[in-house]
MDAnalysis code that builds the backbone (N, CA, C; Angstrom):
import MDAnalysis as mda
import numpy as np

u = mda.Universe.empty(423, n_residues=141, atom_resindex=np.repeat(np.arange(141), 3), trajectory=True)
u.add_TopologyAttr("name", ["N", "CA", "C"] * 141)
u.add_TopologyAttr("resid", np.arange(1, 142))
u.add_TopologyAttr("resname", ["MET", "VAL", "ILE", "GLN", "ARG", "LYS", "GLN", "SER", "LEU", "PHE", "LEU", "LEU", "ILE", "ALA", "ALA", "ILE", "LEU", "MET", "GLY", "ILE", "TYR", "ALA", "PHE", "MET", "ALA", "LEU", "LEU", "ILE", "ASN", "ALA", "LYS", "GLY", "GLU", "VAL", "ILE", "LEU", "GLY", "GLY", "MET", "THR", "PHE", "ASP", "GLY", "ILE", "GLY", "GLY", "VAL", "ILE", "PHE", "ILE", "LEU", "ASN", "CYS", "LEU", "VAL", "ALA", "LEU", "LEU", "SER", "PHE", "VAL", "THR", "ILE", "PHE", "LYS", "PHE", "LYS", "SER", "MET", "ARG", "PHE", "GLN", "LYS", "LYS", "LEU", "CYS", "ILE", "ILE", "ASN", "ILE", "LEU", "LEU", "ILE", "ILE", "ALA", "SER", "LEU", "ALA", "THR", "THR", "CYS", "THR", "VAL", "ALA", "PHE", "MET", "GLN", "GLU", "ASP", "CYS", "ASP", "LEU", "ILE", "GLY", "SER", "LEU", "THR", "TYR", "PHE", "ASN", "LEU", "LEU", "PRO", "ILE", "VAL", "ALA", "ILE", "ILE", "PHE", "LEU", "LEU", "LEU", "ALA", "HIS", "LYS", "GLY", "ILE", "SER", "HIS", "ASP", "GLN", "LYS", "LEU", "LEU", "ARG", "GLY", "SER", "SER", "ARG", "ILE", "ARG"])
u.atoms.positions = np.array([
    [155.435, 129.171, 118.397],
    [155.968, 127.925, 117.870],
    [154.895, 126.840, 117.982],
    [154.714, 126.098, 116.922],
    [153.697, 125.058, 116.890],
    [154.343, 123.744, 116.482],
    [154.057, 122.711, 117.217],
    [154.531, 121.374, 116.889],
    [153.323, 120.584, 116.391],
    [153.409, 120.053, 115.211],
    [152.313, 119.247, 114.672],
    [152.954, 117.990, 114.102],
    [152.761, 116.902, 114.765],
    [153.467, 115.706, 114.370],
    [152.488, 114.609, 113.983],
    [152.602, 113.505, 114.667],
    [151.839, 112.322, 114.276],
    [150.334, 112.469, 114.433],
    [149.863, 113.457, 115.224],
    [148.413, 113.614, 115.364],
    [147.767, 114.030, 114.050],
    [148.513, 114.680, 113.177],
    [147.963, 115.010, 111.856],
    [147.657, 113.732, 111.076],
    [148.560, 112.772, 111.176],
    [148.342, 111.484, 110.520],
    [147.151, 110.749, 111.128],
    [147.040, 110.785, 112.454],
    [145.914, 110.130, 113.131],
    [144.585, 110.768, 112.718],
    [144.558, 112.087, 112.635],
    [143.324, 112.777, 112.228],
    [142.981, 112.470, 110.781],
    [143.990, 112.379, 109.913],
    [143.744, 112.047, 108.512],
    [143.193, 110.629, 108.376],
    [143.748, 109.686, 109.127],
    [143.244, 108.302, 109.084],
    [141.804, 108.247, 109.577],
    [141.491, 108.974, 110.649],
    [140.118, 109.008, 111.161],
    [139.170, 109.600, 110.125],
    [139.606, 110.636, 109.418],
    [138.762, 111.248, 108.382],
    [138.518, 110.268, 107.233],
    [139.544, 109.547, 106.830],
    [139.396, 108.577, 105.735],
    [138.467, 107.437, 106.159],
    [138.650, 106.932, 107.373],
    [137.788, 105.839, 107.857],
    [136.322, 106.262, 107.901],
    [136.054, 107.471, 108.390],
    [134.664, 107.928, 108.465],
    [134.112, 108.252, 107.080],
    [134.965, 108.682, 106.161],
    [134.521, 108.888, 104.786],
    [134.114, 107.581, 104.125],
    [134.888, 106.537, 104.364],
    [134.535, 105.206, 103.845],
    [133.250, 104.721, 104.499],
    [133.148, 104.912, 105.801],
    [131.973, 104.460, 106.556],
    [130.687, 105.129, 106.070],
    [130.784, 106.374, 105.640],
    [129.595, 107.102, 105.201],
    [128.965, 106.473, 103.952],
    [129.780, 105.854, 103.107],
    [129.272, 105.336, 101.836],
    [129.050, 103.828, 101.818],
    [129.300, 103.136, 102.916],
    [129.149, 101.681, 102.938],
    [127.800, 101.254, 103.515],
    [127.403, 100.031, 103.161],
    [126.170, 99.460, 103.696],
    [126.384, 99.110, 105.164],
    [125.519, 99.646, 106.020],
    [125.693, 99.461, 107.456],
    [124.776, 98.407, 108.037],
    [123.627, 98.214, 107.412],
    [122.623, 97.307, 107.953],
    [121.985, 96.554, 106.796],
    [122.044, 95.218, 106.847],
    [121.526, 94.364, 105.776],
    [120.539, 93.383, 106.384],
    [119.374, 93.205, 105.722],
    [118.388, 92.268, 106.270],
    [118.702, 90.839, 105.821],
    [117.842, 89.902, 106.201],
    [118.075, 88.482, 105.918],
    [118.048, 88.176, 104.419],
    [117.343, 88.983, 103.635],
    [117.268, 88.773, 102.190],
    [118.469, 89.352, 101.450],
    [119.341, 90.049, 102.166],
    [120.507, 90.647, 101.548],
    [120.264, 92.067, 101.048],
    [119.131, 92.643, 101.403],
    [118.822, 93.998, 100.979],
    [119.426, 95.001, 101.956],
    [119.923, 96.097, 101.409],
    [120.505, 97.142, 102.247],
    [119.381, 97.945, 102.886],
    [119.385, 98.007, 104.209],
    [118.380, 98.771, 104.946],
    [118.913, 100.154, 105.295],
    [120.168, 100.201, 105.661],
    [120.758, 101.452, 106.119],
    [122.156, 101.588, 105.533],
    [122.481, 102.771, 105.041],
    [123.794, 103.029, 104.469],
    [123.813, 102.705, 102.995],
    [124.979, 102.760, 102.417],
    [125.119, 102.428, 101.009],
    [124.342, 103.363, 100.098],
    [124.416, 104.650, 100.375],
    [123.769, 105.684, 99.556],
    [122.240, 105.632, 99.624],
    [121.682, 105.188, 100.738],
    [120.236, 105.288, 100.940],
    [119.965, 106.568, 101.718],
    [119.154, 107.437, 101.138],
    [118.935, 108.745, 101.731],
    [117.524, 108.924, 102.268],
    [116.778, 107.855, 102.395],
    [115.409, 107.990, 102.880],
    [115.384, 107.964, 104.409],
    [114.693, 108.907, 104.977],
    [114.486, 108.951, 106.426],
    [115.764, 109.061, 107.219],
    [115.937, 108.123, 108.134],
    [117.070, 108.157, 109.052],
    [118.390, 107.854, 108.344],
    [118.333, 107.166, 107.217],
    [119.552, 106.863, 106.459],
    [120.250, 108.121, 105.978],
    [119.476, 109.108, 105.557],
    [120.052, 110.377, 105.122],
    [120.685, 111.137, 106.267],
    [120.050, 111.067, 107.431],
    [120.592, 111.745, 108.611],
    [121.924, 111.119, 109.013],
    [121.986, 109.804, 109.010],
    [123.228, 109.115, 109.376],
    [124.318, 109.392, 108.345],
    [123.945, 109.429, 107.058],
    [124.920, 109.740, 106.012],
    [125.505, 111.141, 106.213],
    [124.640, 112.124, 106.460],
    [125.103, 113.501, 106.667],
    [125.966, 113.586, 107.924],
    [125.570, 112.889, 108.981],
    [126.342, 112.898, 110.221],
    [127.732, 112.305, 110.007],
    [127.816, 111.202, 109.278],
    [129.109, 110.573, 109.019],
    [129.984, 111.434, 108.113],
    [129.383, 112.087, 107.127],
    [130.146, 113.006, 106.274],
    [130.633, 114.206, 107.080],
    [129.801, 114.692, 107.998],
    [130.195, 115.805, 108.857],
    [131.374, 115.425, 109.736],
    [131.361, 114.219, 110.278],
    [132.470, 113.758, 111.118],
    [133.751, 113.660, 110.289],
    [133.656, 113.121, 109.070],
    [134.837, 113.011, 108.211],
    [135.384, 114.398, 107.877],
    [134.506, 115.325, 107.545],
    [134.928, 116.683, 107.213],
    [135.526, 117.391, 108.432],
    [134.904, 117.210, 109.583],
    [135.393, 117.846, 110.808],
    [136.762, 117.287, 111.209],
    [136.974, 116.000, 111.007],
    [138.284, 115.410, 111.296],
    [139.351, 115.990, 110.376],
    [138.985, 116.204, 109.117],
    [139.932, 116.770, 108.161],
    [140.238, 118.229, 108.485],
    [139.219, 118.987, 108.865],
    [139.404, 120.402, 109.207],
    [140.243, 120.540, 110.477],
    [140.107, 119.599, 111.387],
    [140.850, 119.643, 112.647],
    [142.360, 119.627, 112.413],
    [142.787, 118.980, 111.330],
    [144.215, 118.928, 111.011],
    [144.772, 120.340, 110.850],
    [144.011, 121.221, 110.228],
    [144.503, 122.546, 109.885],
    [144.275, 123.587, 110.981],
    [143.743, 123.187, 112.107],
    [143.553, 124.092, 113.241],
    [144.709, 123.958, 114.234],
    [145.914, 123.718, 113.718],
    [147.067, 123.450, 114.577],
    [147.555, 124.675, 115.337],
    [147.167, 125.857, 114.933],
    [147.614, 127.066, 115.659],
    [146.952, 127.177, 117.034],
    [145.773, 126.605, 117.174],
    [145.065, 126.633, 118.454],
    [144.871, 125.194, 118.938],
    [145.789, 124.753, 119.770],
    [145.745, 123.357, 120.227],
    [144.548, 123.086, 121.122],
    [144.135, 124.078, 121.891],
    [142.967, 123.904, 122.761],
    [141.716, 123.661, 121.905],
    [141.557, 124.442, 120.841],
    [140.414, 124.268, 119.942],
    [140.503, 122.927, 119.213],
    [141.712, 122.519, 118.854],
    [141.906, 121.243, 118.174],
    [141.497, 120.080, 119.072],
    [141.819, 120.177, 120.358],
    [141.412, 119.136, 121.301],
    [139.899, 119.093, 121.463],
    [139.263, 120.267, 121.480],
    [137.798, 120.315, 121.572],
    [137.154, 119.695, 120.347],
    [137.728, 119.951, 119.173],
    [137.181, 119.347, 117.950],
    [137.325, 117.828, 117.969],
    [138.408, 117.323, 118.543],
    [138.573, 115.863, 118.673],
    [137.472, 115.276, 119.549],
    [137.176, 115.930, 120.669],
    [136.121, 115.451, 121.570],
    [134.756, 115.518, 120.881],
    [134.486, 116.611, 120.161],
    [133.216, 116.735, 119.433],
    [133.095, 115.632, 118.392],
    [134.195, 115.334, 117.689],
    [134.189, 114.245, 116.710],
    [133.850, 112.911, 117.362],
    [134.456, 112.643, 118.497],
    [134.191, 111.378, 119.188],
    [132.720, 111.289, 119.583],
    [132.161, 112.374, 120.092],
    [130.745, 112.369, 120.485],
    [129.827, 112.179, 119.267],
    [130.175, 112.791, 118.142],
    [129.366, 112.607, 116.926],
    [129.448, 111.171, 116.410],
    [130.603, 110.555, 116.508],
    [130.741, 109.155, 116.088],
    [129.907, 108.254, 116.994],
    [129.927, 108.520, 118.290],
    [129.113, 107.726, 119.222],
    [127.628, 107.907, 118.906],
    [127.214, 109.121, 118.569],
    [125.816, 109.365, 118.189],
    [125.451, 108.599, 116.915],
    [126.364, 108.560, 115.964],
    [126.120, 107.816, 114.725],
    [125.984, 106.318, 114.993],
    [126.874, 105.783, 115.828],
    [126.793, 104.357, 116.164],
    [125.522, 104.036, 116.943],
    [125.134, 104.920, 117.855],
    [123.914, 104.695, 118.637],
    [122.689, 104.709, 117.732],
    [122.673, 105.614, 116.768],
    [121.544, 105.673, 115.832],
    [121.492, 104.416, 114.966],
    [122.651, 103.970, 114.505],
    [122.699, 102.757, 113.685],
    [122.206, 101.547, 114.481],
    [122.633, 101.429, 115.727],
    [122.190, 100.304, 116.564],
    [120.707, 100.399, 116.885],
    [120.186, 101.609, 117.080],
    [118.760, 101.783, 117.332],
    [117.935, 101.343, 116.130],
    [118.375, 101.722, 114.934],
    [117.668, 101.299, 113.715],
    [117.746, 99.784, 113.571],
    [118.884, 99.187, 113.922],
    [119.026, 97.732, 113.829],
    [118.090, 97.023, 114.797],
    [117.931, 97.554, 115.999],
    [117.026, 96.943, 116.974],
    [115.567, 97.084, 116.556],
    [115.225, 98.132, 115.810],
    [113.847, 98.366, 115.407],
    [113.423, 97.506, 114.224],
    [114.363, 96.878, 113.518],
    [114.034, 96.048, 112.373],
    [113.439, 94.725, 112.842],
    [112.369, 94.313, 112.183],
    [111.686, 93.077, 112.585],
    [112.336, 91.832, 111.999],
    [112.785, 91.921, 110.740],
    [113.295, 90.731, 110.069],
    [114.817, 90.608, 110.147],
    [115.430, 91.316, 111.076],
    [116.890, 91.274, 111.206],
    [117.275, 90.800, 112.596],
    [118.243, 89.917, 112.641],
    [118.871, 89.672, 113.928],
    [120.084, 90.598, 113.986],
    [120.355, 91.128, 115.159],
    [121.343, 92.197, 115.274],
    [122.734, 91.744, 114.851],
    [123.118, 90.542, 115.185],
    [124.473, 90.085, 114.874],
    [124.640, 89.877, 113.377],
    [123.676, 89.279, 112.727],
    [123.800, 88.988, 111.302],
    [123.563, 90.183, 110.412],
    [122.849, 91.186, 110.903],
    [122.473, 92.286, 110.022],
    [123.498, 93.407, 109.989],
    [124.268, 93.584, 111.057],
    [125.300, 94.620, 111.045],
    [126.491, 94.134, 110.232],
    [127.100, 95.014, 109.478],
    [128.240, 94.636, 108.643],
    [129.549, 94.923, 109.371],
    [130.624, 94.425, 108.807],
    [131.941, 94.659, 109.396],
    [132.360, 96.123, 109.306],
    [131.725, 96.860, 108.423],
    [132.050, 98.276, 108.294],
    [131.656, 99.059, 109.548],
    [130.833, 98.481, 110.407],
    [130.454, 99.159, 111.643],
    [131.600, 99.192, 112.656],
    [132.698, 98.511, 112.356],
    [133.879, 98.598, 113.209],
    [134.733, 99.822, 112.872],
    [134.549, 100.404, 111.693],
    [135.350, 101.555, 111.288],
    [135.226, 102.747, 112.237],
    [134.022, 103.096, 112.723],
    [133.951, 104.222, 113.657],
    [134.682, 103.960, 114.974],
    [134.706, 102.716, 115.405],
    [135.420, 102.392, 116.636],
    [136.921, 102.605, 116.440],
    [137.422, 102.201, 115.278],
    [138.833, 102.434, 114.958],
    [139.090, 103.935, 114.815],
    [138.148, 104.664, 114.229],
    [138.289, 106.124, 114.102],
    [138.324, 106.792, 115.475],
    [137.526, 106.304, 116.412],
    [137.552, 106.844, 117.778],
    [138.923, 106.620, 118.410],
    [139.502, 105.449, 118.180],
    [140.834, 105.161, 118.716],
    [141.859, 106.142, 118.145],
    [141.788, 106.389, 116.824],
    [142.723, 107.330, 116.220],
    [142.487, 108.759, 116.711],
    [141.241, 109.132, 116.947],
    [140.968, 110.466, 117.490],
    [141.496, 110.602, 118.913],
    [141.385, 109.537, 119.695],
    [141.951, 109.571, 121.045],
    [143.478, 109.674, 121.007],
    [144.095, 108.973, 120.068],
    [145.544, 109.076, 119.912],
    [145.949, 110.493, 119.490],
    [145.166, 111.100, 118.604],
    [145.439, 112.479, 118.190],
    [145.294, 113.429, 119.374],
    [144.253, 113.229, 120.176],
    [144.032, 114.064, 121.358],
    [145.226, 113.948, 122.313],
    [145.706, 112.729, 122.497],
    [146.856, 112.511, 123.366],
    [148.107, 113.181, 122.795],
    [148.291, 113.119, 121.484],
    [149.441, 113.768, 120.849],
    [149.391, 115.279, 120.972],
    [148.195, 115.846, 120.847],
    [148.034, 117.293, 120.997],
    [148.359, 117.700, 122.431],
    [147.889, 116.928, 123.406],
    [148.193, 117.221, 124.811],
    [149.694, 117.139, 125.076],
    [150.335, 116.152, 124.480],
    [151.781, 116.004, 124.645],
    [152.511, 117.211, 124.061],
    [152.089, 117.672, 122.903],
    [152.716, 118.845, 122.293],
    [152.497, 120.103, 123.132],
    [151.326, 120.218, 123.746],
    [151.082, 121.359, 124.631],
    [152.065, 121.358, 125.801],
    [152.294, 120.192, 126.363],
    [153.252, 120.087, 127.475],
    [154.668, 120.444, 127.020],
    [155.042, 119.993, 125.810],
    [156.367, 120.328, 125.292],
    [156.521, 121.828, 125.096],
    [155.496, 122.462, 124.576],
    [155.566, 123.907, 124.345],
    [155.612, 124.681, 125.652],
    [154.841, 124.248, 126.649],
    [154.887, 124.902, 127.958],
    [156.274, 124.759, 128.587],
    [156.858, 123.583, 128.436],
    [158.190, 123.352, 128.982],
    [159.253, 124.167, 128.270],
    [159.140, 124.321, 126.979],
    [160.132, 125.101, 126.241],
    [160.011, 126.593, 126.536],
    [158.818, 127.087, 126.801],
    [158.680, 128.503, 127.112],
    [159.153, 128.788, 128.534],
    [159.142, 127.813, 129.417],
    [159.671, 127.992, 130.770],
    [161.187, 128.094, 130.766],
    [161.825, 127.361, 129.859],
    [163.275, 127.352, 129.782],
    [163.798, 128.718, 129.338],
    [163.066, 129.401, 128.478],
    [163.497, 130.708, 127.985],
    [163.468, 131.649, 129.111],
])
């Protein structure tokens, strides 16, 4: 017996947020030019784009791994670590820019991964709750 409830919705929202994040401008210089994100595939921009697409795809695939809750929880943790790596890379590139101040150059779209992490944590908590429910129901039998 498998219970799959609101964590599917949380994982879907996280996948959509990271999909949007992959295609948006993440770093803009003082002249208004896009330095990172927004379909720039040169150098580190391509790596960050692929990483963000991988996180979105992995979040979507995690929805369908409901038969193995332990594996689903591991995928949630891997997703969170990949999002943190993406944010760290984006911040490192922002610090390395000479003509950018960090506050003005980062866009509001850089908040999307933080919201995605929150939804992944909520999904992880929901999966753990379902595991406890299933353990309790098998004890009653």
